[in-house]
C-alpha positions in Angstrom: -49.4 60.7 -50.7 -51.2 60.6 -47.4 -54.0 63.2 -47.6 -57.0 62.5 -49.8 -60.1 64.7 -50.4 -63.3 62.9 -51.4 -65.9 65.2 -53.0 -69.1 63.2 -53.4 -72.7 64.4 -53.0 -74.1 60.9 -52.2 -73.5 60.6 -48.4 -73.3 56.8 -48.3 -70.9 56.7 -51.2 -68.7 59.4 -49.6 -68.6 57.8 -46.2 -67.8 54.4 -47.7 -64.9 55.8 -49.8 -63.6 57.7 -46.8 -63.8 54.7 -44.5 -62.1 52.4 -47.0 -59.3 54.9 -47.6 -58.8 55.4 -43.8 -58.5 51.6 -43.4 -55.8 51.7 -46.0 -53.9 54.2 -43.9 -54.8 57.5 -45.6 -55.8 60.8 -43.9 -59.2 61.5 -45.6 -61.5 64.5 -45.7 -64.9 64.6 -47.3 -67.0 67.2 -49.0 -70.7 67.0 -50.0 -70.6 69.2 -53.1 -68.3 71.1 -55.4 -68.3 74.4 -53.6 -67.5 72.7 -50.2 -64.9 70.6 -52.1 -63.1 73.7 -53.2 -63.1 75.1 -49.7 -61.9 71.8 -48.3 -59.1 71.6 -50.9 -57.8 75.0 -49.9 -58.0 74.1 -46.2 -56.8 70.5 -46.2 -54.1 70.8 -48.9 -54.7 67.2 -50.1 -52.2 65.1 -52.0 -55.0 63.6 -54.2 -58.6 64.6 -54.9 -61.3 62.0 -55.8 -64.3 63.9 -57.2 -67.8 63.0 -58.4 -68.8 64.6 -61.7 -72.5 65.2 -61.2 -73.1 67.3 -58.1 -75.3 70.2 -57.0 -74.0 73.7 -56.7 -70.7 73.1 -58.6 -70.1 69.9 -60.7 -66.8 68.1 -60.8 -65.8 69.7 -64.1 -66.2 73.1 -62.4 -64.1 71.9 -59.4 -61.3 70.7 -61.6 -61.3 73.8 -63.8 -61.1 76.1 -60.7 -58.2 74.0 -59.2 -56.3 73.8 -62.5 -56.5 77.6 -62.9 -54.9 78.2 -59.5 -51.1 77.6 -59.7 -51.1 76.5 -56.0 -53.5 73.6 -56.7 -52.9 72.9 -60.4 -50.5 70.0 -59.8 -52.7 68.0 -57.4 -53.6 64.7 -58.9 -57.4 64.6 -59.6 -59.5 61.5 -60.3 -63.1 61.7 -61.4 -65.6 59.2 -59.9 -68.8 58.9 -61.8 -71.7 56.6 -62.6 -71.4 57.7 -66.2 -68.5 56.0 -67.9 -69.3 56.7 -71.6 -66.3 57.3 -73.7 -67.2 61.0 -74.5 -67.7 61.6 -70.7 -64.3 60.2 -69.9 -62.7 62.2 -72.7 -64.3 65.4 -71.5 -62.9 64.9 -68.0 -59.5 64.0 -69.3 -59.5 67.1 -71.6 -60.0 69.3 -68.5 -56.9 67.8 -66.9 -58.1 64.9 -64.9 -55.4 62.3 -64.1 -57.8 59.3 -64.1 -61.4 58.4 -64.3 -63.2 55.7 -62.2 -66.7 54.4 -62.9 -68.9 53.8 -59.9 -69.4 51.5 -58.3 -65.6 51.2 -57.9 -64.1 48.1 -56.4 -61.8 48.4 -53.4 -58.9 47.0 -55.4 -59.4 49.4 -58.3 -59.7 52.3 -55.9 -56.5 51.4 -54.0 -54.6 50.8 -57.2 -55.6 54.2 -58.5 -54.7 56.0 -55.3 -51.4 54.2 -55.1 -50.5 55.0 -58.7 
């Protein structure tokens, strides 16, 4: 797993995650909203997608649903990143087909462990 797509509307958070993952040796692309994220996924063909839930234009649930409906992208591991970690929020994301769920702020160790897994 070398290519990671980070879909996050908060620029500082997106840049921080991208930088951290590059320092860990990953090839990383970033997108500022869900629509841009879908385009980036189709162009970059990532091995893993890290995606915020609450974003303008298309939220993370919409991104995941669109990817899971497309057989070409249905198998890409997908991890939600969100500031909202309530149990019902996590369950909703997992029911859509997310592979994992990280609550922001996420530590470097937790991020690396999740990406590695």
